[in-house]
GUVOVEX-764309 format. One record per atom (N, C-alpha, C): residue number from 1; residue in three letters; atom name; x, y, z. Coordinates in nm, 4 decimals, decimal comma. Atoms other than C-alpha are relative to their C-alpha. Layout:
BEGIN
SITE:NUM:ALA:CA:X:Y:Z
...
***
This chain:
BEGIN
SITE:1:MET:N:0,0843:-0,1180:0,0000
SITE:1:MET:CA:0,0000:0,0000:0,0000
SITE:1:MET:C:0,0889:0,1245:0,0000
SITE:2:LYS:N:-0,0756:-0,1242:0,0093
SITE:2:LYS:CA:0,1353:0,3394:-0,0991
SITE:2:LYS:C:-0,0742:0,1102:0,0744
SITE:3:LEU:N:0,0633:-0,1089:-0,0752
SITE:3:LEU:CA:0,0715:0,6428:0,1178
SITE:3:LEU:C:-0,0604:0,1064:-0,0905
SITE:4:ASN:N:0,0526:-0,1044:0,0885
SITE:4:ASN:CA:0,0217:0,8792:-0,1754
SITE:4:ASN:C:-0,1091:-0,0521:-0,0942
SITE:5:ASP:N:0,1062:0,0605:0,0815
SITE:5:ASP:CA:-0,2134:0,6357:-0,3569
SITE:5:ASP:C:-0,0470:-0,1287:0,0680
SITE:6:PRO:N:0,0289:0,1185:-0,0809
SITE:6:PRO:CA:-0,3580:0,4000:-0,0943
SITE:6:PRO:C:-0,0884:-0,1041:-0,0685
SITE:7:PHE:N:0,0894:0,0954:0,0639
SITE:7:PHE:CA:-0,6243:0,2404:-0,3150
SITE:7:PHE:C:0,0395:-0,0320:-0,1436
SITE:8:GLY:N:-0,0494:0,0287:0,1338
SITE:8:GLY:CA:-0,4252:0,2375:-0,6397
SITE:8:GLY:C:-0,0798:0,0627:-0,1128
SITE:9:ARG:N:0,0841:-0,0613:0,1044
SITE:9:ARG:CA:-0,6699:0,4606:-0,8275
SITE:9:ARG:C:0,0831:0,0761:-0,1028
SITE:10:VAL:N:-0,0835:-0,0786:0,0913
SITE:10:VAL:CA:-0,4076:0,6912:-0,9728
SITE:10:VAL:C:0,0821:-0,0937:-0,0883
SITE:11:GLY:N:-0,0778:0,0966:0,0770
SITE:11:GLY:CA:-0,1935:0,3970:-1,0788
SITE:11:GLY:C:-0,0829:-0,0686:-0,1070
SITE:12:ARG:N:0,0878:0,0635:0,0989
SITE:12:ARG:CA:-0,4873:0,2291:-1,2518
SITE:12:ARG:C:-0,0334:0,0964:-0,1138
SITE:13:ARG:N:0,0307:-0,0992:0,1048
SITE:13:ARG:CA:-0,5792:0,5511:-1,4354
SITE:13:ARG:C:0,1190:0,0205:-0,0921
SITE:14:GLN:N:-0,1184:-0,0196:0,0830
SITE:14:GLN:CA:-0,2223:0,5980:-1,5527
SITE:14:GLN:C:0,0266:-0,1219:-0,0879
SITE:15:SER:N:-0,0168:0,1215:0,0811
SITE:15:SER:CA:-0,2027:0,2361:-1,6685
SITE:15:SER:C:-0,0998:-0,0034:-0,1145
SITE:16:GLN:N:0,1007:-0,0042:0,1051
SITE:16:GLN:CA:-0,5265:0,2779:-1,8624
SITE:16:GLN:C:0,0351:0,1045:-0,1054
SITE:17:ALA:N:-0,0395:-0,1044:0,0947
SITE:17:ALA:CA:-0,4011:0,6021:-2,0179
SITE:17:ALA:C:0,1161:-0,0474:-0,0863
SITE:18:TYR:N:-0,1125:0,0512:0,0774
SITE:18:TYR:CA:-0,0768:0,4335:-2,1212
SITE:18:TYR:C:-0,0464:-0,1053:-0,0996
SITE:19:ALA:N:0,0496:0,1045:0,0901
SITE:19:ALA:CA:-0,2629:0,1360:-2,2675
SITE:19:ALA:C:-0,0714:0,0612:-0,1206
SITE:20:ALA:N:0,0690:-0,0669:0,1104
SITE:20:ALA:CA:-0,4805:0,3702:-2,4748
SITE:20:ALA:C:0,1011:0,0653:-0,0947
SITE:21:LEU:N:-0,1032:-0,0625:0,0832
SITE:21:LEU:CA:-0,1758:0,5644:-2,5969
SITE:21:LEU:C:0,0772:-0,1059:-0,0785
SITE:22:ARG:N:-0,0734:0,1084:0,0656
SITE:22:ARG:CA:0,0079:0,2412:-2,6758
SITE:22:ARG:C:-0,0802:-0,0554:-0,1177
SITE:23:GLN:N:0,0864:0,0493:0,1071
SITE:23:GLN:CA:-0,2882:0,1180:-2,8808
SITE:23:GLN:C:-0,0028:0,0986:-0,1174
SITE:24:GLN:N:0,0011:-0,1009:0,1062
SITE:24:GLN:CA:-0,3029:0,4480:-3,0734
SITE:24:GLN:C:0,1319:0,0024:-0,0760
SITE:25:LEU:N:-0,1301:-0,0004:0,0667
SITE:25:LEU:CA:0,0700:0,4376:-3,1435
SITE:25:LEU:C:0,0167:-0,1233:-0,0877
SITE:26:HIS:N:-0,0055:0,1206:0,0830
SITE:26:HIS:CA:0,0424:0,0796:-3,2692
SITE:26:HIS:C:-0,0835:0,0174:-0,1260
SITE:27:GLU:N:0,0861:-0,0207:0,1159
SITE:27:GLU:CA:-0,2459:0,1774:-3,4962
SITE:27:GLU:C:0,0622:0,0962:-0,1002
SITE:28:ARG:N:-0,0665:-0,0967:0,0881
SITE:28:ARG:CA:-0,0444:0,4700:-3,6345
SITE:28:ARG:C:0,1281:-0,0551:-0,0595
SITE:29:GLY:N:-0,1225:0,0597:0,0513
SITE:29:GLY:CA:0,2553:0,2442:-3,6924
SITE:29:GLY:C:0,1259:0,0642:0,0543
SITE:30:VAL:N:-0,1179:-0,0629:-0,0611
SITE:30:VAL:CA:0,4924:0,4287:-3,4597
SITE:30:VAL:C:0,0798:-0,1094:0,0696
SITE:31:ARG:N:-0,0821:0,1069:-0,0568
SITE:31:ARG:CA:0,7641:0,1722:-3,3971
SITE:31:ARG:C:0,1491:0,0284:-0,0151
SITE:32:ASP:N:-0,1417:-0,0304:0,0174
SITE:32:ASP:CA:1,0906:0,3493:-3,4772
SITE:32:ASP:C:0,0339:0,1327:0,0668
SITE:33:THR:N:-0,0468:-0,1182:-0,0719
SITE:33:THR:CA:1,2994:0,6274:-3,3310
SITE:33:THR:C:-0,0425:0,1298:-0,0667
SITE:34:GLU:N:0,0341:-0,1231:0,0701
SITE:34:GLU:CA:1,2250:0,8840:-3,5997
SITE:34:GLU:C:-0,1451:0,0395:0,0237
SITE:35:SER:N:0,1421:-0,0289:-0,0228
SITE:35:SER:CA:0,8487:0,8554:-3,5619
SITE:35:SER:C:-0,0250:0,0443:0,1424
SITE:36:LEU:N:0,0182:-0,0337:-0,1410
SITE:36:LEU:CA:0,8700:0,8669:-3,1847
SITE:36:LEU:C:0,0566:0,1378:0,0313
SITE:37:ALA:N:-0,0591:-0,1317:-0,0217
SITE:37:ALA:CA:1,1015:1,1687:-3,1890
SITE:37:ALA:C:-0,0849:0,1092:-0,0639
SITE:38:GLY:N:0,0880:-0,0966:0,0655
SITE:38:GLY:CA:0,8744:1,3488:-3,4357
SITE:38:GLY:C:-0,1266:0,0243:0,0794
SITE:39:LEU:N:0,1193:-0,0128:-0,0829
SITE:39:LEU:CA:0,5737:1,2793:-3,2175
SITE:39:LEU:C:0,0283:0,0808:0,1258
SITE:40:ALA:N:-0,0373:-0,0740:-0,1202
SITE:40:ALA:CA:0,7531:1,4097:-2,9084
SITE:40:ALA:C:0,0223:0,1482:-0,0323
SITE:41:ALA:N:-0,0229:-0,1389:0,0390
SITE:41:ALA:CA:0,8608:1,7255:-3,0925
SITE:41:ALA:C:-0,1318:0,0704:-0,0309
SITE:42:SER:N:0,1312:-0,0565:0,0299
SITE:42:SER:CA:0,5081:1,7829:-3,2209
SITE:42:SER:C:-0,0788:0,0277:0,1277
SITE:43:MET:N:0,0690:-0,0171:-0,1281
SITE:43:MET:CA:0,3693:1,7374:-2,8712
SITE:43:MET:C:0,0555:0,1214:0,0749
SITE:44:THR:N:-0,0621:-0,1144:-0,0676
SITE:44:THR:CA:0,6161:1,9911:-2,7317
SITE:44:THR:C:-0,0401:0,1306:-0,0674
SITE:45:ARG:N:0,0434:-0,1208:0,0714
SITE:45:ARG:CA:0,5315:2,2445:-3,0044
SITE:45:ARG:C:-0,1441:0,0354:0,0336
SITE:46:SER:N:0,1407:-0,0243:-0,0336
SITE:46:SER:CA:0,1607:2,2047:-2,9316
SITE:46:SER:C:-0,0143:0,0533:0,1416
SITE:47:ALA:N:0,0066:-0,0461:-0,1392
SITE:47:ALA:CA:0,2143:2,2478:-2,5579
SITE:47:ALA:C:0,0474:0,1448:0,0116
SITE:48:LEU:N:-0,0490:-0,1384:-0,0030
SITE:48:LEU:CA:0,4176:2,5638:-2,6138
SITE:48:LEU:C:-0,0989:0,0960:-0,0649
SITE:49:ALA:N:0,0991:-0,0853:0,0659
SITE:49:ALA:CA:0,1551:2,7016:-2,8513
SITE:49:ALA:C:-0,1180:0,0254:0,0939
SITE:50:TRP:N:0,1118:-0,0183:-0,0930
SITE:50:TRP:CA:-0,1235:2,6407:-2,5985
SITE:50:TRP:C:0,0402:0,0861:0,1197
SITE:51:ALA:N:-0,0470:-0,0826:-0,1111
SITE:51:ALA:CA:0,0869:2,7948:-2,3213
SITE:51:ALA:C:0,0047:0,1474:-0,0413
SITE:52:SER:N:-0,0060:-0,1390:0,0455
SITE:52:SER:CA:0,1434:3,1080:-2,5294
SITE:52:SER:C:-0,1402:0,0573:-0,0198
SITE:53:VAL:N:0,1387:-0,0471:0,0145
SITE:53:VAL:CA:-0,2283:3,1324:-2,6139
SITE:53:VAL:C:-0,0603:0,0283:0,1373
SITE:54:THR:N:0,0508:-0,0199:-0,1362
SITE:54:THR:CA:-0,3119:3,0939:-2,2436
SITE:54:THR:C:0,0564:0,1276:0,0605
SITE:55:LEU:N:-0,0617:-0,1215:-0,0546
SITE:55:LEU:CA:-0,0644:3,3643:-2,1437
SITE:55:LEU:C:-0,0527:0,1258:-0,0685
SITE:56:ALA:N:0,0492:-0,1163:0,0735
SITE:56:ALA:CA:-0,1814:3,6015:-2,4162
SITE:56:ALA:C:-0,1436:0,0325:0,0374
SITE:57:SER:N:0,1393:-0,0257:-0,0371
SITE:57:SER:CA:-0,5485:3,5575:-2,3342
SITE:57:SER:C:-0,0115:0,0449:0,1446
SITE:58:GLY:N:-0,0013:-0,0456:-0,1387
SITE:58:GLY:CA:-0,4734:3,5965:-1,9648
SITE:58:GLY:C:0,0433:0,1453:0,0108
SITE:59:ALA:N:-0,0450:-0,1387:-0,0017
SITE:59:ALA:CA:-0,2835:3,9179:-2,0279
SITE:59:ALA:C:-0,1078:0,0940:-0,0538
SITE:60:LEU:N:0,1091:-0,0804:0,0550
SITE:60:LEU:CA:-0,5681:4,0505:-2,2420
SITE:60:LEU:C:-0,1141:0,0147:0,1008
SITE:61:ALA:N:0,1062:-0,0060:-0,1011
SITE:61:ALA:CA:-0,8225:3,9626:-1,9738
SITE:61:ALA:C:0,0401:0,0901:0,1158
SITE:62:MET:N:-0,0467:-0,0875:-0,1082
SITE:62:MET:CA:-0,6078:4,1393:-1,7134
SITE:62:MET:C:-0,0077:0,1465:-0,0404
SITE:63:LEU:N:0,0102:-0,1379:0,0480
SITE:63:LEU:CA:-0,6008:4,4518:-1,9295
SITE:63:LEU:C:-0,1451:0,0464:-0,0074
SITE:64:LEU:N:0,1407:-0,0369:0,0153
SITE:64:LEU:CA:-0,9749:4,4464:-1,9957
SITE:64:LEU:C:-0,0731:0,0082:0,1339
SITE:65:PHE:N:0,0661:0,0045:-0,1304
SITE:65:PHE:CA:-1,0757:4,3661:-1,6373
SITE:65:PHE:C:0,1035:0,0150:0,1111
SITE:66:PRO:N:-0,1066:-0,0184:-0,0992
SITE:66:PRO:CA:-0,8205:4,5215:-1,4011
SITE:66:PRO:C:-0,0407:-0,0395:0,1416
SITE:67:GLY:N:0,0443:0,0389:-0,1335
SITE:67:GLY:CA:-1,0323:4,4453:-1,0956
SITE:67:GLY:C:0,0089:-0,1499:0,0250
SITE:68:LEU:N:-0,0039:0,1459:-0,0127
SITE:68:LEU:CA:-1,0094:4,0731:-1,1649
SITE:68:LEU:C:0,1386:-0,0570:-0,0287
SITE:69:ARG:N:-0,1357:0,0464:0,0319
SITE:69:ARG:CA:-0,6325:4,0514:-1,2123
SITE:69:ARG:C:0,0416:-0,1203:0,0818
SITE:70:ALA:N:-0,0401:0,1114:-0,0861
SITE:70:ALA:CA:-0,5819:3,8213:-0,9173
SITE:70:ALA:C:-0,0704:-0,1293:-0,0426
SITE:71:VAL:N:0,0764:0,1188:0,0398
SITE:71:VAL:CA:-0,8572:3,5821:-1,0269
SITE:71:VAL:C:0,0503:-0,0527:-0,1340
SITE:72:VAL:N:-0,0495:0,0406:0,1318
SITE:72:VAL:CA:-0,7376:3,5787:-1,3877
SITE:72:VAL:C:0,1406:-0,0589:0,0133
SITE:73:GLY:N:-0,1357:0,0508:-0,0204
SITE:73:GLY:CA:-0,3785:3,5298:-1,2718
SITE:73:GLY:C:0,0003:-0,1403:0,0572
SITE:74:VAL:N:0,0090:0,1337:-0,0591
SITE:74:VAL:CA:-0,4725:3,2323:-1,0569
SITE:74:VAL:C:-0,0501:-0,1005:-0,1031
SITE:75:CYS:N:0,0526:0,0898:0,1035
SITE:75:CYS:CA:-0,6744:3,0798:-1,3413
SITE:75:CYS:C:0,1066:-0,0326:-0,1047
SITE:76:VAL:N:-0,1066:0,0223:0,0984
SITE:76:VAL:CA:-0,3852:3,1247:-1,5854
SITE:76:VAL:C:0,1045:-0,0955:0,0571
SITE:77:VAL:N:-0,0993:0,0873:-0,0625
SITE:77:VAL:CA:-0,1432:2,9626:-1,3409
SITE:77:VAL:C:-0,0526:-0,1437:0,0081
SITE:78:LEU:N:0,0576:0,1343:-0,0083
SITE:78:LEU:CA:-0,3798:2,6686:-1,2878
SITE:78:LEU:C:-0,0039:-0,0692:-0,1363
SITE:79:VAL:N:0,0024:0,0585:0,1350
SITE:79:VAL:CA:-0,4234:2,6151:-1,6621
SITE:79:VAL:C:0,1410:-0,0379:-0,0438
SITE:80:LEU:N:-0,1381:0,0314:0,0371
SITE:80:LEU:CA:-0,0464:2,6307:-1,7137
SITE:80:LEU:C:0,0523:-0,1208:0,0764
SITE:81:LEU:N:-0,0399:0,1181:-0,0774
SITE:81:LEU:CA:0,0095:2,3798:-1,4327
SITE:81:LEU:C:-0,0630:-0,1269:-0,0561
SITE:82:TRP:N:0,0675:0,1151:0,0590
SITE:82:TRP:CA:-0,2496:2,1466:-1,5847
SITE:82:TRP:C:0,0647:-0,0389:-0,1333
SITE:83:LEU:N:-0,0641:0,0247:0,1286
SITE:83:LEU:CA:-0,0904:2,1830:-1,9271
SITE:83:LEU:C:0,1374:-0,0640:0,0187
SITE:84:GLY:N:-0,1322:0,0563:-0,0260
SITE:84:GLY:CA:0,2570:2,1164:-1,7888
SITE:84:GLY:C:-0,0066:-0,1420:0,0533
SITE:85:SER:N:0,0165:0,1344:-0,0546
SITE:85:SER:CA:0,1392:1,8143:-1,5939
SITE:85:SER:C:-0,0406:-0,0992:-0,1088
SITE:86:SER:N:0,0423:0,0867:0,1103
SITE:86:SER:CA:-0,0340:1,6697:-1,8998
SITE:86:SER:C:0,1160:-0,0284:-0,0947
SITE:87:TRP:N:-0,1150:0,0171:0,0879
SITE:87:TRP:CA:0,2758:1,7274:-2,1104
SITE:87:TRP:C:0,1002:-0,0969:0,0627
SITE:88:TRP:N:-0,0961:0,0847:-0,0691
SITE:88:TRP:CA:0,4960:1,5614:-1,8488
SITE:88:TRP:C:-0,0471:-0,1460:0,0007
SITE:89:GLN:N:0,0528:0,1363:0,0010
SITE:89:GLN:CA:0,2677:1,2565:-1,8217
SITE:89:GLN:C:0,0113:-0,0624:-0,1388
SITE:90:ALA:N:-0,0124:0,0516:0,1367
SITE:90:ALA:CA:0,2634:1,2206:-2,1988
SITE:90:ALA:C:0,1452:-0,0357:-0,0301
SITE:91:ARG:N:-0,1422:0,0307:0,0197
SITE:91:ARG:CA:0,6446:1,2354:-2,2042
SITE:91:ARG:C:0,0382:-0,1297:0,0709
SITE:92:LEU:N:-0,0287:0,1234:-0,0730
SITE:92:LEU:CA:0,6591:0,9651:-1,9382
SITE:92:LEU:C:-0,0583:-0,1215:-0,0714
SITE:93:HIS:N:0,0611:0,1102:0,0749
SITE:93:HIS:CA:0,4197:0,7477:-2,1388
SITE:93:HIS:C:0,0800:-0,0300:-0,1264
SITE:94:LEU:N:-0,0825:0,0228:0,1191
SITE:94:LEU:CA:0,6287:0,7984:-2,4542
SITE:94:LEU:C:0,1321:-0,0665:0,0363
SITE:95:ARG:N:-0,1247:0,0624:-0,0462
SITE:95:ARG:CA:0,9409:0,7080:-2,2583
SITE:95:ARG:C:-0,0227:-0,1486:0,0291
SITE:96:ARG:N:0,0323:0,1396:-0,0294
SITE:96:ARG:CA:0,7762:0,3899:-2,1320
SITE:96:ARG:C:-0,0214:-0,0789:-0,1294
SITE:97:TYR:N:0,0213:0,0651:0,1291
SITE:97:TYR:CA:0,6655:0,3061:-2,4871
SITE:97:TYR:C:0,1337:-0,0266:-0,0687
SITE:98:ARG:N:-0,1322:0,0151:0,0610
SITE:98:ARG:CA:1,0200:0,3623:-2,6094
SITE:98:ARG:C:0,0751:-0,1153:0,0642
SITE:99:ILE:N:-0,0716:0,1066:-0,0696
SITE:99:ILE:CA:1,1590:0,1303:-2,3440
SITE:99:ILE:C:-0,0603:-0,1367:-0,0322
SITE:100:GLU:N:0,0660:0,1288:0,0230
SITE:100:GLU:CA:0,8998:-0,1440:-2,4017
SITE:100:GLU:C:-0,0007:-0,0435:-0,1463
SITE:101:GLU:N:0,0187:0,0364:0,1400
SITE:101:GLU:CA:0,8544:-0,1317:-2,7770
SITE:101:GLU:C:0,1248:0,0168:-0,0855
SITE:102:CYS:N:-0,1207:-0,0270:0,0784
SITE:102:CYS:CA:1,1883:-0,0011:-2,9012
SITE:102:CYS:C:0,1213:-0,0133:0,0918
SITE:103:PRO:N:-0,1062:0,0163:-0,1002
SITE:103:PRO:CA:1,4522:-0,1506:-2,6681
SITE:103:PRO:C:0,1378:0,0426:-0,0473
SITE:104:THR:N:-0,1315:-0,0399:0,0488
SITE:104:THR:CA:1,7427:-0,0484:-2,8924
SITE:104:THR:C:0,0199:0,1492:0,0032
SITE:105:ILE:N:-0,0100:-0,1449:-0,0015
SITE:105:ILE:CA:1,6679:0,3224:-2,8592
SITE:105:ILE:C:0,0670:0,0417:0,1315
SITE:106:THR:N:-0,0659:-0,0450:-0,1213
SITE:106:THR:CA:1,9022:0,4936:-2,6147
SITE:106:THR:C:-0,0272:0,1450:0,0311
SITE:107:LYS:N:0,0241:-0,1413:-0,0206
SITE:107:LYS:CA:1,8137:0,8594:-2,6626
SITE:107:LYS:C:-0,1482:0,0228:0,0284
SITE:108:GLU:N:0,1388:-0,0293:-0,0375
SITE:108:GLU:CA:1,4994:0,9916:-2,4915
SITE:108:GLU:C:-0,0601:0,0994:-0,0982
SITE:109:PRO:N:0,0638:-0,0931:0,0950
SITE:109:PRO:CA:1,2469:1,1612:-2,7252
SITE:109:PRO:C:-0,0311:0,1326:0,0659
***
């Protein structure tokens, strides 16, 4: 029993998410280093684009509604944390896929 996940719910959700990603990667035919690296780069570009859109819209909202700067700031930070966490989990899943499906790959995507 783990103290940070006593009933194993988080572990089960992460295993299910990895299984779904693994199935999608198999269907797309991603089985080599180039495809995996391209996917990781595309994922990073998308995350950066969404982060910039979030920051820009937050800045615009702060300019339009100066009385709500604190609320908008907190919301922007929460969205950025969620985005970063999702990106990190996806990277971990891609790393696990690389280790399991492409054992000859030594460089992390």
